[in-house]
N, C-alpha and C positions, 0 to 999 in steps of 0.2 A: 578532475581537479581532488587534491586532498586538503581539506581545511587545516588552518593552524589552529591549536589550543586556544580557546577563550575561556573567559571567566564564565560562562554559560555552560560551559563543558565540565562533567563531574566524573570522575573514575569511581567504580565501585571496589572499596578496597575490603569488604567483609565478606565471608562465604554466604552467611545466613540470608543479609541483605540483598546479595546478589540473587539468590536462590528467589526470595520473595518477590524480586523485581521480575523475573520470568514466569513466576508462577502467576502474578498478576496480568501478565501479556498473554499467556496461555489460556487464561479465563476471556479475557477480552478477544484476542482473535478466534476465541472456539465461538463468540456471539456475532462474528459479523456476516456469516453466511445465513445467519437465520433473521439477523435483520434485513438483509438485501432479500430474503424469501418473503418478510413482510413487505415491503416496498412494493415487490411484485403484487402480493395479494390487494394491495390498495391501488394498483394500478400507476404507480410511479415509476416502474420499472416493467419491462415485457421481460418474456422466457429467455430470449436472445441477448438481451442485455445480462440478465442474472447470470447466463452461462458463461459470458464473457467476462463480467468479473469472478466470477468464481475460481478461475484459474489464477489470480491474483490474490484472491482472498485465502485462498489454502497455501499458495506459494510463500504468503506471510507467514502465516504460522509456522510451516516448515521451517523458514528462517530464523523465527526465533526458538524452534525447537534445536537447531542446529546449534545456536548461539548459547543455548543454556548448557548442553552438553561443551562447548567450547570453555564457558566460565564455570564450572559447575565445581571446581576446586580453587576458585580465586579468592585469594588470602591466606590461602591453608599451609604455602610454602613458596619458595624466593620464584620459581619458574613459571607459576601458574600465573597465565594471564589475568588483566582486570578488564572488566568490559568499561567503555566511556560514553555517557549519553549525553543528550542536551536537556538539561535540567528547568531549562525557563523558556524556550521558544517550541519545544516539541514533545519531550518527554519519551521520544525514540533515541534509540542508538545513534552514534553520529555516523555521517556519510563514509568516512574513513572506515569503519567497522566494517560496511558492507563489501566495501572495496579491498579490504584485506582477507574476506571472505571469499571472494570472487578467485584473488590469487591461491588462494589455499585448494579450492576446488580443482584448479588446474593440475595441482600437484596431490590430489587425494588419491589416485590410482598407486602412485608411486609410494605415498606414505602406508597405506594398508598392506603392500605386498611386504614392506619390512618390520611387521608390527605383529605380535602375537595376536591371535584370533580371541574373538571374546571367551570362548570355552577354555582357552589355555590361560588368559588372564585370570577367570574365577578360580579355576583350579589351584592357580599359585597362590590366590587369594586365601582359599581355604588351608592350604600348606602353611601360611603365613601365621594365621591365626590360631591354628590349631597347634602346630609344629613349635613355633617361634613365640606363641602369645604376644602377637604384636597387631596393632591396628594397620593394614596393609594401604598407607594411604598414598605412595607412589604408585602402587598398583591399580589401586581407584583411578588415580589421576588418567593412567594410561589408558584405562578403559573409557575413559570420560573423552579422551583424544579419540579413540578408534571409534565411538559412538559418532563422535562430531565429522569425521571424515567419512564414516559410512552415509551421513544425511547428507554430505556436499556430493559425493559419488552417486547417490540415487537422481539427482537433480531434481527440477520443477520447483525449485523455490524461487523466493522474491529477490533478483539481482538488483545492483544498483541500474542496471541498464536490462530491460525486457522488450527485445525486439519487436516489431510488430509482426500479427499473424491474422489472416485473413480468413474469416467462417462465411462460407455461402450462406445466404438467406433466404436464395429462391431468385427467379426471374418476373421479370414486368416487361412484356413483349420482347423486343430485341434486347435488353440490358439485362447483364448481370446485377443481382444487388449482392453486397458484402457487408459485412461488420468487422471492422479493423481495429483492433486491439492493439495496445503496448503500455507500456508503464514505466516509469522510472523512480528511483530515492532522490529525490529533490536534495541537492547540496547546500542549497542554501539555508534550508528550514528543516532539513533532516525528517523528511516525511515521505511516505510514500504517495504516489500520484499516478491514478490510473486512466488512461484517456479510450474513449469508445467512438469510432465515427463510423458512421452508415453512408455508405456510397454506392451510386450507381455507376455501373461499369460499361462504355461504349465500344469498347475496344475491339480488336479482332479476335484477341485469346483470351480466354479467365485471366485474372489479375495475378492469383499465385502461380500460374503456370506460363505466367509472359514472362521471358527470360530476360528481357530489356526493362520492362517498367516496373517489375516487383522490387528488383534491388534500388531501383532509383525512388520508389515508394519509401522502401523502410529506411534508406538514407538521409529521405527529405523529414519523415515524421521524427524521426531519433534527434535531428537537428533543431526541430523545433520544439521538443519536450522541454521547455522550460517554463517554470512556472511564472515568472514574471511576463511572460507573453500573453496577449487575450488571445479567447478563442477566435475571435474575429480576425485576428493578424492570421493565427495558423489556418483558419479553412479560406480565406481569402489568398494566402500565398499558395496553397495546396491547389486550388481551383484554377489560378492564374499558370502553375507548372503543370499539370497535367491535364491536355484538351479533353481528353475522353474518359476522365474521370469526375464523378461530378459530387461534390460532398453535400448529402442533405441533412445531416446531423451531427453535429458534435457534440460529446460530453467529456465532463473531467469530474474525476471524486477525487478531493484531497482528505486522506486517511489520517487522522489527528487534526490537532495536538491529541495530547493525552494527558489528563490532569491527575496528579495523586497526591493528597496532603502531605503523605510517608516520603515522596521522591521528588515531586515537582514545586519549582518557586513560581507559584502561579500570582496573579493579582486581580483586584478586581472583585466582581460579584461570586464567580467559581470558588474562589476562596472561603469567603464566608460561607458555601452551601458544603463545602467537602468538611470545613471545620465543625460547623453543626451539625453534620450527620454523626459525627461519632461513629462512623462506620466500621466494623470488624475487620481484621486482615483481608486480604482478598477483595473485600468490596468496597474500599476507598479509592475509586476511580471516576475519571467522565471522561468520554473520548468524542471529540467532535469530527462530524462527517460533512464535508461541504460537497456540493454539488453544483457545477457549471454546465448549462446547456446552451445552444446555439442551434437554432433551426431555420432553415432554407424556407423564405415563403412564397418565392416566384423566382423563376428564370429570366434571363434576357437574351437575344443574340447580339454580340459585338462583332465589330470588323477585325478579320485577321488577315494580316496580307495584304495584295493588292484586290483579290475577288473573293477571298473566302471569310466565313464567319464562325464564331465559335460562341457556345453556350456558356452562359457565366450564371453564377447565384448570388441572389439577391436575399442578403440572411435578414430576419426579423431582430429588432432589438428592444430590449425593455421598454415599452413606451413612459413609464412611470416617473414622472421629476428628471426626465432626461438621463436616466440610470444606465441606459442601455450603450449610450457614449461612452459612459465610464467604465463601466463593467467589461464590454465587448461582447456581451452574453443576451440570449434570450431572455432568459433568467437564471437567478442563482439562490440556491436554498442550503441553508444550514442546519443541521441537525445536530443532537447531543444524543449520545447513548451512555447509559448509567444503570447500576445496581438500584434496588429499591430504597434502600436506607438514603443515599444522596439524592434521590429527586423526592423523598419525602421534606427533605431539607429544603430543595429549591421551590417545592409547592408550596411551603409555608413562607419561606423569604420573598418569595415571587419578585426578584430583581428585576430593575428595568431592563428591556434589551432581549428579554427571553421570552416575551409573548409571543411571538411568530417564530421561535425555534421548535421543529417537531421533536417531540423527545420519544425516544426508545428505552424504555424501562426493562432490562433484562433480570432473570432470576437464575440461580444457581441450577434450577431444575430444567432450564432452557425455555422456558417460556419468555415471549417477547411481547409487550404492550406498546402500542403506540398513542400517543398525544400531542396535541396542538398546541 
């Protein structure tokens, strides 16, 4: 589905602004892996979950790199495209940008076969500069587009749909254990969303090699990868549809929104924090990272057919003030990742609602500090 343009969507018309936008996200995505490693050190993620997340966090960085090449000359001349991003809800590119990128990827090989090589383009630039004493803008643009298609051709980017993969965790008695990971770019809120589900497999064949079950599992999970669905709905539906697959843990990670005083129209306390921070270029941002988790607390046998029975999971819901029924999760935790200057402004203002939010403070040198 390609969304219709709205007032929340903004097109970057200026070359320098576009490059600053991608420079900001280059810094942000570079920190995400280190934040995940910090969560592992704190015991909030295990090594398998970090490995499961790493594929998508790296892919997200590659996606922004590809888009940065595509829009490197936005605003310089008429044929150069311009990035559209969601400046209110997410701060990320709109969903249609990733759909267009996926379509470009299907044709990347054909484009590369008809384009001059990097060396040929660079040689022609030198001849233009030396011989004609002109800035080779069109050649530079052609090189940026070649770099874009080369990134797409390499693959491993974060796409609008990232189909499930199964990682073997080991065996427990006769059952195999897998971590199934998949991800989507949520078209409703223009944000990347990552899913990790730990399952026990009591089937005859290992799940990834099962020609019958594995395609069904992949199709089922992608059909349920909707941000509006509760984890409880996803897990119980999976449990009901696959009698020999037992989901014992499901986690969902929402990467974003990204807030920046220079780029987004934020409201509430975060606006005051970024305004007061007066952070230098490249450090004027804050990124929300939200995690939902659903855990099975026990199993029970339920009647199936005339004489049979099947194992079903009973999931633990958040017991505090009935929130579990509302969230459909065992727990939900929100964190915020931000550079040092915005964190100092946040600590000074101490706005309500941020007391229980985990803060990850990052530095340009790669250091990550965690505060509650």
